[in-house]
C-alpha positions in Angstrom: 58.8 72.7 -17.9 61.3 73.0 -15.4 61.5 76.1 -12.8 65.0 77.1 -12.0 65.2 78.7 -8.3 68.4 80.4 -7.2 68.7 81.7 -3.9 71.0 84.9 -3.6 72.3 86.5 -0.7 74.7 89.4 -1.6 77.5 88.8 -4.5 74.9 89.7 -7.4 78.0 89.1 -9.6 78.0 85.3 -9.0 74.2 85.2 -9.4 74.7 87.1 -12.7 77.4 84.9 -13.8 75.5 81.7 -13.0 72.2 83.1 -15.2 74.5 84.1 -17.9 76.1 80.9 -18.4 73.0 78.8 -17.7 70.7 81.0 -20.3 73.8 80.4 -22.8 73.0 76.9 -22.9 69.5 77.0 -22.2 68.1 80.1 -24.0 64.3 79.4 -23.3 61.6 77.0 -22.3 62.4 77.5 -18.4 60.9 79.5 -15.7 63.7 81.3 -13.6 63.1 82.6 -10.1 65.5 84.3 -8.0 65.2 84.7 -4.4 66.9 87.6 -2.9 67.6 86.8 0.7 67.6 90.1 2.4 70.9 91.3 0.6 72.5 94.6 1.7 74.4 94.7 -1.6 73.0 97.7 -3.6 73.4 95.7 -6.9 71.2 92.9 -5.5 68.4 93.7 -7.8 70.4 94.6 -10.9 69.7 91.4 -12.4 66.3 92.7 -13.5 68.1 95.0 -15.9 70.1 92.5 -17.6 67.5 89.4 -17.2 63.9 90.9 -17.5 62.7 87.5 -17.9 63.8 86.4 -14.4 61.2 86.7 -11.7 62.8 88.3 -8.5 61.3 87.6 -5.1 62.7 89.7 -2.1 62.9 88.8 1.5 63.3 91.8 3.7 66.1 89.9 5.9 68.2 86.7 5.4 65.4 84.0 6.1 67.8 81.3 5.5 68.7 78.9 2.4 65.8 76.4 3.4 63.0 79.1 3.6 64.0 81.0 0.6 64.1 77.8 -1.6 60.6 77.0 -0.4 59.5 80.5 -1.1 60.8 80.3 -4.8 59.0 76.8 -5.3 55.7 78.0 -3.8 55.3 80.3 -6.8 56.9 77.8 -9.4 54.8 76.6 -12.2 57.1 73.9 -13.9 56.7 70.3 -13.6 60.3 69.6 -12.1 62.4 72.1 -10.0 65.9 72.7 -10.3 67.4 74.3 -7.2 70.8 75.9 -8.4 73.2 77.6 -6.3 74.3 81.2 -7.4 77.9 80.0 -7.6 77.5 77.4 -10.1 78.6 77.7 -14.0 76.8 75.8 -16.6 79.1 74.9 -19.5 76.7 72.5 -21.5 73.1 71.7 -21.8 71.9 69.5 -19.2 68.1 70.1 -18.2 66.9 68.2 -21.2 68.7 65.0 -20.0 67.1 65.6 -16.3 63.7 66.1 -17.8 64.1 62.8 -19.8 65.2 60.8 -16.8 62.0 62.1 -14.9 59.8 61.2 -17.7 60.9 57.9 -18.3 61.8 56.8 -14.7 58.5 57.2 -12.6 60.4 56.2 -9.4 63.2 58.7 -9.7 62.3 61.5 -6.9 65.7 63.6 -7.0 68.6 63.8 -9.4 71.8 65.4 -8.9 74.8 65.8 -11.4 78.6 65.7 -11.1 80.2 68.9 -9.6 83.7 70.3 -10.6 85.7 72.8 -9.3 86.5 75.7 -11.6 89.9 74.1 -12.3 88.3 71.1 -13.4 89.1 68.9 -10.3 86.5 66.5 -9.1 84.3 67.6 -6.4 82.1 65.3 -4.0 78.6 66.0 -4.4 76.8 62.7 -3.4 77.2 60.2 -0.6 75.8 58.4 2.4 73.3 59.8 4.8 74.7 61.2 7.8 75.4 59.1 11.0 77.9 59.4 13.9 80.3 56.8 12.4 79.7 57.8 8.6 80.6 61.6 9.6 83.7 60.7 11.2 84.6 58.6 7.7 83.7 61.3 5.5 85.7 64.1 7.5 88.7 62.1 7.0 87.9 61.5 3.2 87.0 65.4 2.6 90.4 66.0 4.6 92.3 64.0 1.9 90.4 65.4 -1.0 91.0 68.8 0.2 94.7 68.0 0.7 94.7 66.9 -3.0 96.1 63.4 -2.2 96.3 62.2 -6.0 95.7 58.8 -5.2 92.5 59.5 -3.2 91.1 62.0 -5.4 91.6 59.4 -8.5 89.7 56.5 -6.4 87.0 58.5 -5.6 86.6 60.1 -8.7 86.5 56.7 -10.3 84.0 55.5 -7.7 81.6 58.2 -8.7 81.9 58.0 -12.3 79.0 55.9 -13.0 75.0 56.4 -12.0 74.5 55.5 -8.4 71.8 55.8 -6.0 73.6 57.6 -3.0 71.8 58.5 0.3 71.9 62.4 -0.8 73.1 64.6 -3.5 74.0 68.1 -2.9 71.6 70.9 -2.9 73.8 73.0 -5.1 72.4 71.6 -8.0 69.2 69.3 -7.0 66.6 68.3 -9.3 63.3 67.2 -8.1 59.5 66.7 -9.2 57.4 69.7 -8.1 54.6 67.6 -6.7 56.8 65.3 -4.9 58.8 68.3 -3.5 55.3 69.9 -1.9 54.1 66.5 -0.9 57.1 65.7 1.3 56.8 69.3 2.6 59.8 71.1 0.9 63.0 71.7 2.6 63.0 72.0 6.6 63.0 75.6 7.5 64.3 74.9 10.9 67.5 74.1 9.1 68.9 77.6 8.2 71.3 76.1 6.1 73.2 72.8 5.7 71.8 69.4 6.1 68.5 70.7 4.3 69.5 68.6 1.2 70.3 65.6 3.2 67.2 65.9 5.1 65.1 66.2 1.9 66.9 63.2 0.4 66.2 61.3 3.4 62.2 62.2 3.2 62.1 61.5 -0.5 63.7 57.9 0.0 61.2 57.6 2.7 58.4 58.1 0.5 59.7 55.4 -1.8 61.2 57.4 -4.5 65.0 56.9 -5.7 67.7 59.5 -5.3 70.1 59.5 -8.4 73.4 60.6 -9.1 74.1 61.2 -12.7 77.8 62.0 -13.6 77.2 62.3 -17.2 75.9 65.8 -16.4 78.4 68.0 -15.2 78.6 71.7 -13.6 81.1 74.0 -12.2 80.4 74.7 -8.6 82.7 77.5 -7.0 81.9 75.9 -3.4 81.2 78.4 -0.7 81.4 81.3 -3.2 78.0 82.3 -2.1 78.3 82.2 1.7 82.1 83.8 1.7 82.4 86.2 4.4 79.7 84.8 6.6 81.8 82.1 8.2 81.0 82.6 11.8 77.3 82.5 10.7 77.6 79.5 8.7 79.7 77.3 11.2 76.7 77.8 13.8 74.2 77.2 11.3 75.9 73.9 10.2 76.0 72.6 13.9 72.3 73.7 14.6 71.1 71.8 11.5 73.1 68.9 12.2 71.7 68.6 15.7 68.2 68.7 14.1 69.0 66.1 11.6 70.2 63.6 14.0 67.2 64.4 16.3 64.8 63.6 13.6 66.5 60.7 11.8 69.3 59.2 14.0 68.9 56.7 17.0 68.7 58.6 20.3 72.1 57.2 21.2 73.8 58.9 18.4 72.2 62.3 19.0 73.3 62.3 22.3 77.0 61.4 21.3 77.0 64.2 18.7 76.0 66.7 21.5 78.7 65.4 23.8 81.3 65.9 20.9 80.1 69.2 20.1 80.3 70.4 23.9 83.7 68.5 24.3 85.1 70.3 21.3 83.7 73.7 22.0 81.7 73.4 18.7 78.3 73.5 20.3 76.0 76.3 18.6 
């Protein structure tokens, strides 16, 4: 069995849409846990009316993406965990394929699907683990993709149109063995949000398991839909998590270079 964990912070409409679309293609057989992360939205608990089979956990305040997901994982009974963003849309069954890969490939630790924007465009959802030079190159790539440079989009989409074993897959739709998740300590709760997926993938790889990208499975991801209206908070959280990641996994010189860059550009949290 798979336990699906969705973290909600306000925007109950997105959560409801995500649940409707998931259940339309997976009507039974899966445990679904929604963790409300201190929402101030009065409709935050409304999902219980429409989805009585969903287990709702409520934090009194926003504890961060990592801690909220860990809370859901603590009560999950499934052999596998699917961490799914509230701003995702399911348009075809995909969990049986994930379960089959896990069942037949015992060294596969984390699986990630291909993501698309609502208009069907390719969305980059996997890549190399962060490093100072890697991040510079990735920023250029993301800029070109955001500018919708056609030749770049075609090249990158083609590159990610086959199964790969990248450094990381996004936490927007991340599938992992429950016992492995517990064994490596879950998401790092020092990372309020951002980099927690990359950090988890790094630790899973260090534990001797593979991180796999499966392009034959595809989901729609609105991207930042669940964190809209919190730009200042997310910007600071991004940099704080970035610093933690470098301190944990990168050489001391790179960590120092990052701090100098953030200070020099006025982006230090």
